[in-house]
C-alpha positions as CSV (number, residue, x, y, z in Angstrom):
1,M,138.4,168.5,84.7
2,R,136.9,167.2,81.5
3,N,139.0,166.3,78.5
4,A,138.4,168.5,75.5
5,P,137.2,166.8,72.4
6,A,139.9,166.0,69.8
7,P,140.3,168.8,67.3
8,T,139.3,168.1,63.7
9,S,142.4,169.8,62.5
10,T,145.7,171.0,64.0
11,P,147.8,174.1,63.4
12,A,150.4,173.1,60.8
13,T,152.8,175.9,61.1
14,H,155.5,173.9,62.9
15,P,154.7,170.2,62.9
16,A,156.3,168.2,65.7
17,P,158.0,164.9,64.9
18,A,155.8,161.9,64.9
19,T,157.9,160.4,67.7
20,L,156.6,163.0,70.2
21,D,153.3,161.9,71.8
22,L,151.2,165.1,71.8
23,R,147.5,165.2,72.8
24,P,145.7,168.4,72.0
25,L,143.8,170.1,74.8
26,A,141.7,172.2,72.4
27,A,141.4,172.8,68.7
28,T,144.0,175.6,68.5
29,I,146.0,176.0,71.7
30,G,147.5,173.7,74.3
31,A,148.7,170.1,74.2
32,E,149.9,167.5,76.7
33,V,153.3,166.0,76.1
34,H,153.4,162.3,77.1
35,G,156.4,160.1,77.4
36,V,159.0,162.8,78.2
37,D,160.5,162.8,81.7
38,V,161.9,166.3,82.1
39,R,163.6,165.2,85.4
40,Q,166.2,163.4,83.2
41,P,168.4,164.7,80.4
42,V,166.4,165.1,77.2
43,D,168.1,164.3,73.8
44,A,168.4,166.9,71.1
45,A,165.8,165.3,68.8
46,T,163.2,165.3,71.6
47,L,164.1,168.9,72.5
48,A,163.6,169.9,68.8
49,G,160.2,168.2,68.9
50,I,159.2,170.0,72.1
51,R,160.3,173.3,70.6
52,A,158.3,172.7,67.4
53,A,155.3,171.6,69.5
54,F,155.5,174.8,71.6
55,L,155.5,176.9,68.4
56,Q,152.5,175.0,67.2
57,W,150.4,174.7,70.3
58,K,151.7,177.7,72.4
59,V,151.1,175.9,75.7
60,L,152.5,172.5,76.6
61,V,151.6,170.4,79.7
62,F,154.0,167.8,81.1
63,R,152.0,165.8,83.5
64,G,153.4,163.3,86.0
65,Q,156.7,165.1,86.8
66,Q,156.5,164.4,90.5
67,G,159.9,164.9,92.2
68,L,161.0,167.5,89.7
69,T,163.5,169.6,91.6
70,P,164.0,173.3,91.1
71,E,167.4,172.6,89.6
72,A,166.1,170.0,87.1
73,H,163.2,172.3,86.2
74,K,165.7,175.1,85.5
75,A,168.0,172.8,83.6
76,F,165.1,171.7,81.3
77,G,163.9,175.3,80.9
78,E,167.4,176.6,79.9
79,H,167.2,174.5,76.7
80,F,164.7,177.1,75.5
81,G,166.3,180.3,76.7
82,S,168.2,181.9,79.6
83,F,166.7,182.8,82.9
């Protein structure tokens, strides 16, 4: 899979905090989130940044989450709504 070129501009509707490492996958949709281990509890500021990034990019990819159990996956997802 080839990496998409970095966009020249990003959607500015809901800017994510500068502390969240986001790498756009395309100019208008999709971003990789780096430096967040969703297998562990995530602090409120990071969750707020993830929420803002989701509103901005619509699709978020969290690579490198090997060992993510179904329980941990559900716990992380419940921060954004009920199942």
